[in-house]
N, C-alpha and C positions, 0 to 999 in steps of 0.2 A: 504493500500500500504506500509506504514511504517512498520507495523507488519510483512508483508511478507519479507521485506528486513532484518529486525532485526533477524529473526529466522535463517538466514544463518550466522550471526556473532558469532565469538568466543570472549572471553575476550581479547585475545592478539590482535585481529583485532581492537578493540576499541582503545587500547593503540597505535597501529601502525598508525591509522587514526589521532589520536590526534597529534602525532609527525609530520605527514605530513602537517597537518593544520598549525602548528607552523612554519615549514620551509617555507611553501608557503607564509605566511604573511610576513616573513622577506624578501623573494625573491621579492615579489610584491612591498614592500616598497622601496627596492633598485632600481627597475625599474622606479617607479614614481619619485623618487628623482633624478635619472640621467636625466630623461626627463625634470624635473623642472630646473635643472642646465643648460641644453642645451638651453632652452628658455631664461633664464636670460643672458646667454653669448651672444646670438644673438641680444639682444636689448641694448648691451653696458655695461651691468653689468659684471664684471670679464672679460673685453675684453682682458686683457693682460695675462690671465691665463685660463687654462682649468682644472676644478676641477671635481673629480668624486663624491664629496659630497658637498651639500650646506653648507653655513656657518651661523653663528649668531643664532638668535632665530629659523629660519626655519630649520637649520641644527640640532639644539637641538631637535626640534619636531620629525624629522625623526629618529634621534638616539633613542629617547624615545620610539617611536612606535616599533622599532626593539627590543630594550632591554626588553620592557614590554612583547612583544610576546614571546621572548625566556624565560623570567623569568616565565611567566604563563605556558608556554608549559612544561618547566622542572618540575614545581610544579605538573602539572597534570600527567606527566609521572611517577613521584615518587610515587604519590598516587595510580595510576593504577597498577604500578609494584608490590606494596604491596598487593593490592586487587586481583590481577590476580590469585594467587594460590587458594584463598578462593572461587572466582567465579567459577573457573574451577572445583573445587571439588564438586560443587553443580550441575554442568552440567553433569548429569548422562550419561557418554560416549556419549557426543553430536555427532550426526551424521555429517559426512562431506558431504556437498551437492555439486553436480556438479556445481550449480550456484555460490557458494562461490569460489570453486576452479578455475572456469573460470575467475571470476573477479580478483582474486589474480594473476593469470597467466598474465592477461593483464597489471595490474599495474607493475608487475615485468619486463615484456618485455619493458615497456616504461621508467621506472625509477629504475629498479632493482639494478643498480650499486650504486645509492644513498642510497637505502634501505640497501644494504649490508654494505656500509661504515659507516652508522649511526647506525648500529645494530638494525634497525627497525624490530619489530616482524612480519611485513608483508613480509619480505624477505624470499623467498623459498629456503630451503636447497636442495642440490642435493641428491637424493635417488633413489635406484633401487626398483621397486615394482612388486609384483606378485598378480594377482587377486584383485587389489585395495588396497593392504596393503604393507607397507614398509618391505623389506627383513631384517631379523635379522639373521646374520651369527652365532649367538650363539644358534639359534634354527632353523635348516634347516628342521625340521619336518613340517614347514608351507608350504613346497613344496611337498605334498604327491604324486603328479603324475609326478614328475620330470622325464625327459628323458635325454639321453646323447646329445641331439641336442637342443641348446639354441638359441632362437631368441630374439634379443634386438631391441626394437622399440624406436626411439628417435623422439620426437615432435619438432615443429618449434617455431619461435618467438611468444611470447604472448599466448602460448598454454600450455597444460599439458597432462599428460598421459591418463586421462579419455576421452580426445577428440579423441582418436583413435576409440571410439564408435561413428560412424557417421551414419546418416540415408540415405537410398536409397529407394525410393518408400515406405516410412513408415516402412521399415525394418532396424534394426540395423546391420551395417556392421563393422567388426573389422578385419583388415588385420592380426593381430596377431592370433586371434582365427581361422581365415580361414586357415592360414598356419599351425597352430598347428594340425588342423583336417586333412589336406591333406598330411602333410609331417612329422608328429610326432615331431614337435618342441614344446618346452616349452617356451611360450612367457613371457618375462620379459620386463617391461616398465621403461624408465628413466623419472624422473621428475627433472627439474632444473630451476634456475633463468636465463631466457634468456636475461636479461638486462646486464649481466656481459660480459666482453670481451670473444669472442669465444675461444681464447687461454687459458684463465683462466678456463673456463668450460672444455676444452679439457684435460688439465692437471689433473683436478679432476676426470673426467670420466675415464681416464686411470688407476688411482688408484682404483676406484670402480670396474673396470673390472678385475683387478688383484685379488681383494678379491673374485669376482664372480667365477673365475676359481679355486681358491684355496679352497673355502669352498663349492663348488657345491656338492650336496649329491651323485652324480654318477661321474664316470670317463667321462669327457667331450670329445666328439668326434668332435663336430662341433659348432662353434659360428658364427652366421650370424646376420647381422645388416640390418634393414630396417629403413631408416631415411627420414623424411619429411623436406623439406625446410632448415632452418638453421641447423637442426639436422645433415644433411649430412656434413656440414662444421665442425661441432663438432666432428663427427666420424673421419674425416681426421686428425683433429688436435690431437685427442687422440692417434691415431696410430703413428703419427710423434713423439710425446713425449714418447710414450711407447718404440719405437725403440731406442731412445736416452738413455733411462734408462735400456734397455735390459730386459723389463718385459716379462713374459712368456705368457700372454694372447694373444699376437699377433700370437703365434704359432697355436692357435686354431681357429683363424679367417679365415673363408673360403670364405664368400661372403659379399658384401655390396650392397644393392639396394638403390639408391638415387631417391627420389620422389620430383621433382621440386626444386632441390637444386641450389641456385645461386652461382655456382662455381666461376664465374667471376663477381659477384656483381649483384645488383638490381638497375634499373634506378630510382625508387622512392627515395631511399636514396641519390642518386646523385643530384636529384632535390632539396631535402631538404638541401643539402650542398650548392647548388647554391642560394637558398633563404636566407640562413645564410649570404652569401656574399653580396647579394643585400641589405638586411636589415642593414648590417653594413657599407654600403657605404655612407650613409647620416647621418648628425648629429641628425636629428629628429627621424629617424627610428632605429638608432643604439641601443638605450635602449631596444627596443623590440626584438632585435636579441637574447637576453638572453632567451626568451621563447622557441625559436627553439633549443637552446643549453641545454634544459632540457632533451632532448631525450638521451636514454641510450647508453652505450658503445657497447652493442650488436647490436643496430640498426646501429650505425655509422660503425661498422665492415662490414656491408652488402654493403657498398658503392662499394667496389671492391672484397669482399670475403676474408677478413683477417682471417687467421687461426693460425698465429704465433705471439708471443710477439713482435718480431722484426718489424712486420708490423705496429704497432701502438706506440710502446714505443719511447719516445723522440720527439713526434709530437703533435701539437695541433690538436686533432681529428676533430675539426670543421673548420680548415683552409683548403682551397681548394688546393689540390696538385695532381699531376698525379699518376697513378697507378704504384707504385714502390715496391709492395709487393714481397716477395721472392717466387719464383715458387716452389711448392710442388707437385710432381707427385702423382698419385693414388697409394695406398698401393701395394707394390711389393709382388707378390705371392698370392694376393687376387683377386678373380673374382669380378669385379666391374661392376654394371649395372646401367643404367640411364633411368628413365622415365620422359619425359618432357610433358607438356600439353600446348594446345593452344585453345583460344576461337574460333578460326576460323576453317574452314574446310580444309585448306591446308597451306603449308608453304609459307611465303612471307618475303620480306625484313623488313617490319614493324613488323610482328609477331616474326621474328627471333631476332630482336634487341630491340624492344620496348614493344610490347603488350604481346606476349606469353600467359601465363595463367592468366594475369591480374596483377601479381606481379613479376614474373620471366620470362624474355624472353627466347625463345628457345635456342638462341645462348649461353646463360650462363648455362642453365640447361643441355645442351648437352656437355658442356666443350669446346665448340669451341672458337677459339681466332684468331685475325688477325695475331698475332705473333705465328708462327708455333711451337716455342719452349715452348709456354705456353698451347698448346692444350692438353686436357686430353684424353687419349685413354682408352675406355671402352671395356669390353668383349662383350657387346651388348647394343643397345639403342632401345628405342621404344617411339613413340609419340602418346599421347591420344588427339584426336581432339574433339572440341566442349565442353570442360569442363574447369573449372577454377582451380585455385591453391588449394582451399579447397576441391573441389569435388574429387580430387585424392584419398582422404581418404575413400570415400564411393563408388568408382567406381568398379563394379564387373569385368570390363574389365581389370583394373589395377591389381586386385587380380589374375586374371587368368594368366596374363603375368608374374607376379612374380612367381607363381607356376610353370609355364613352365620353367622358368630359373633355379629354385632351385631344380626341380625334378632330382634326381640322374640318370645318364645315365646307362642303363642296359648293362652289359657286354655281 
């Protein structure tokens, strides 16, 4: 079992895991110390003061544990950093396995902002990919079958570009390949750290798309985006910032198809925020609220569907507050389509506002809102019944609907 797990690891992964272990030890020590301090204060010790850290010999012990963990961790990281080039040089073009990429995507989705800030090797950089390889604009010959119609596929939270290969009745389904075959698109896939703020990723994606249209080997006629879940918010954010910077790629963007995108947020993150509040409401549970606050900025952005810097800057992202994000309309001049899914066989109040596809309610995926000024107006909408959030990636019915929308109208 261990051998099977190890074969998926790269030298940089071992270094990244060591860094995570060091940080986790320090964090856990802090939680235990805070709980210890709470107990002492409730039995009369330190009754006139509330301290975040214990004092005396006990405080020294906790401090020693933290410092030792950091010291050892830094030492290990230094050694692994020196060994990494040597180890990687002996890994004869080590294959990238889907299992490794899936695990990295999950880790990045959960704590990707912390990985980015600490320069952890596990942090995923944003890249555009074609046929499983990163695009190199210095060598566009890697796209031998390029067409003038480009399809960009953007994955969701805790996912990566390889997961557009989904199984349906033991057959691999890839919406990018299906659309390429039916409508002569060249599919390009985005890979990104989904734990970062959506607006951070949106700004970076906008710059990547500018390079895409600049260096594409043919004169581009059509750029279309198919985005799943968080990916749809990312696409909207990128367009917003591109218009601010007057970037030229927006002129090529013809269509966006949103698959289960939480335009107005997802209930599960709002529940997580409520749990943060409950845990922080008592002295004994307050130290444990730090565990919930480990979740990434990307996750907390899904509470209401934040796509701009202004939506989160200047706020404690774990503090409960009403939805006061800035309203951003769908991209002007772009045909926007929405596909929502539901586990049920028909629409209902519960399905619309709570259940939906298991993660995103219909109400949010369809851009509906109680405030009419916040409602999103799509060129067309479609609901897939009896499927969940992830099954949208493998559904032939979803693929057929996308093809129907994107097929050019014959004059």
